[in-house]
C-alpha positions as CSV (number, residue, x, y, z in Angstrom):
1,M,-5.2,12.1,11.5
2,E,-4.5,15.4,9.7
3,L,-7.1,18.2,9.7
4,T,-6.5,21.8,8.8
5,K,-8.9,23.5,11.1
6,Q,-12.3,23.0,12.8
7,T,-15.0,25.7,12.7
8,Q,-17.5,25.6,15.5
9,G,-20.2,27.7,13.9
10,A,-18.4,31.0,14.4
11,K,-20.2,32.6,11.4
12,W,-23.4,30.5,11.3
13,D,-26.2,30.1,13.8
14,T,-26.1,26.5,14.7
15,E,-29.3,26.3,16.6
16,G,-31.3,23.3,15.6
17,A,-30.0,20.2,13.7
18,A,-26.6,20.5,12.0
19,A,-24.5,18.2,9.9
20,Q,-20.8,18.0,10.8
21,S,-19.0,17.8,7.5
22,I,-15.5,17.7,6.2
23,L,-15.0,20.1,3.3
24,F,-12.7,19.5,0.4
25,K,-12.0,21.0,-3.0
26,M,-12.2,19.6,-6.5
27,G,-11.3,22.4,-8.9
28,N,-12.9,25.6,-7.7
29,E,-15.8,23.8,-6.1
30,F,-16.3,22.8,-2.5
31,Y,-17.7,19.4,-1.6
32,G,-18.7,18.0,1.8
33,L,-19.0,14.6,3.4
34,S,-20.3,13.6,6.8
35,I,-17.3,13.5,9.2
36,S,-18.8,10.3,10.7
37,L,-17.7,8.5,7.5
38,V,-14.1,9.7,7.7
39,R,-11.6,7.3,9.3
40,E,-8.6,9.5,8.6
41,I,-7.0,11.9,6.1
42,I,-3.5,11.1,4.9
43,K,-0.9,12.3,2.5
44,P,-0.9,10.3,-0.8
45,L,0.8,6.8,-0.7
46,P,2.2,4.8,-3.6
47,I,-0.7,3.2,-5.5
48,T,-0.6,-0.3,-6.9
49,R,-2.6,-0.2,-10.1
50,F,-4.9,-2.9,-11.4
51,P,-5.3,-3.7,-15.1
52,K,-8.9,-3.4,-16.5
53,S,-10.2,-1.4,-13.6
54,P,-12.6,1.5,-14.4
55,P,-10.6,4.6,-15.2
56,Y,-11.6,6.3,-11.9
57,V,-10.2,3.4,-9.8
58,E,-6.6,4.4,-9.3
59,G,-5.7,1.1,-7.6
60,V,-5.0,0.1,-4.0
61,V,-2.7,1.3,-1.2
62,D,-1.3,-0.6,1.8
63,L,-2.4,1.6,4.7
64,R,-0.8,0.1,7.8
65,G,-1.6,-3.5,6.8
66,R,-5.1,-2.7,5.4
67,I,-5.6,-2.8,1.6
68,L,-7.5,0.3,0.6
69,P,-9.0,0.9,-2.9
70,I,-8.4,4.5,-4.1
71,I,-11.1,6.2,-6.2
72,N,-10.5,9.4,-8.1
73,L,-13.8,11.3,-7.8
74,R,-12.8,13.8,-10.5
75,K,-12.5,11.0,-13.0
76,M,-15.7,9.4,-11.7
77,F,-17.6,12.7,-12.1
78,G,-16.2,13.2,-15.6
79,L,-14.0,16.2,-14.6
80,E,-10.5,16.8,-16.0
81,P,-7.8,15.1,-14.0
82,V,-5.3,17.3,-12.2
83,A,-1.7,16.7,-11.1
84,E,-1.0,15.8,-7.5
85,T,0.2,18.7,-5.3
86,D,1.5,19.2,-1.8
87,D,-2.2,19.7,-0.8
88,T,-3.5,16.5,-2.3
89,R,-4.9,14.1,0.3
90,F,-6.4,10.6,0.5
91,V,-9.6,10.5,2.6
92,D,-10.1,7.1,4.1
93,L,-13.8,6.5,4.3
94,Q,-15.5,3.8,6.4
95,L,-18.9,3.0,4.9
96,E,-21.2,0.2,6.0
97,G,-19.8,-2.8,4.1
98,L,-17.0,-0.9,2.3
99,D,-13.7,0.8,3.1
100,V,-12.5,3.1,0.3
101,G,-10.2,6.0,-0.1
102,I,-10.9,9.0,-2.3
103,I,-8.4,11.5,-3.7
104,V,-9.1,15.2,-3.0
105,E,-7.2,18.2,-4.1
106,S,-7.2,19.7,-0.6
107,V,-9.1,19.4,2.6
108,S,-10.2,22.8,3.8
109,E,-12.0,22.3,7.2
110,V,-14.4,20.5,9.3
111,M,-17.6,22.4,10.2
112,N,-21.1,22.1,11.4
113,I,-23.5,23.0,8.6
114,P,-27.0,23.9,9.9
115,E,-29.6,21.8,8.1
116,R,-31.7,24.9,7.5
117,L,-28.9,26.0,5.1
118,I,-29.1,22.8,3.0
119,E,-31.3,22.7,-0.1
120,A,-32.1,19.8,-2.4
121,A,-29.8,19.5,-5.3
122,P,-31.1,20.1,-8.8
123,P,-30.9,17.1,-11.2
124,I,-27.7,18.3,-12.8
125,V,-25.2,20.5,-11.1
126,A,-21.8,21.6,-12.3
127,G,-21.3,18.5,-14.5
128,V,-21.9,16.1,-11.5
129,E,-25.0,14.0,-11.8
130,G,-27.5,15.2,-9.2
131,K,-28.0,11.7,-7.9
132,Y,-24.6,11.9,-6.3
133,L,-25.6,14.9,-4.2
134,Q,-27.6,14.9,-0.9
135,G,-28.0,18.6,-1.2
136,I,-26.2,21.9,-1.5
137,A,-25.4,24.2,1.4
138,R,-25.1,28.0,1.1
139,L,-22.4,29.3,3.4
140,D,-21.5,32.9,3.1
141,D,-20.0,33.3,-0.4
142,K,-19.7,29.7,-1.3
143,L,-21.9,26.8,-2.3
144,I,-20.9,23.4,-0.8
145,M,-22.1,20.3,-2.7
146,L,-22.8,17.6,-0.1
147,L,-22.0,14.1,-1.5
148,D,-24.3,11.1,-1.2
149,V,-21.8,8.3,-0.5
150,N,-24.5,5.6,-0.6
151,E,-25.3,6.6,-4.2
152,I,-21.6,7.0,-5.2
153,F,-20.3,3.8,-3.7
154,G,-23.5,1.7,-3.3
155,Q,-22.6,-0.6,-6.2
156,W,-19.5,-1.9,-4.2
157,K,-21.0,-2.1,-0.7
158,K,-21.3,-5.7,0.7
159,K,-24.9,-6.8,0.9
160,S,-25.9,-8.1,4.4
């Protein structure tokens, strides 16, 4: 698994509850996901496309014998698509009842975000529907939008 660096609360007081999150970029914005959902982070693989899929479903990849659907969050959120770069990564997420990969422009770090720094998200934020956000964390000079994967991927999760 490839990770760039891990921050152990060097700049933030981590007393009390904290959410360990992986941070990644889409455009100039930082987003976060719970690290517990991440199986691995990989360099992009060849994608097999499917006709008549929603525009944000790029297709599937063969990841060591596992078929993994790849979702482009930029397209899903209505943001302009960007070209793949050397920093582009696929993040393999393991959700309850669903394995899915997302395309991110770059992974920046893994860090503990103290819950006291997380605020509820307003209904509409930076063009992304607020329902897709669990909250927004303020860390030094940046805001991190914490994604709600249950809301984003709930429609595809297997019902038990």
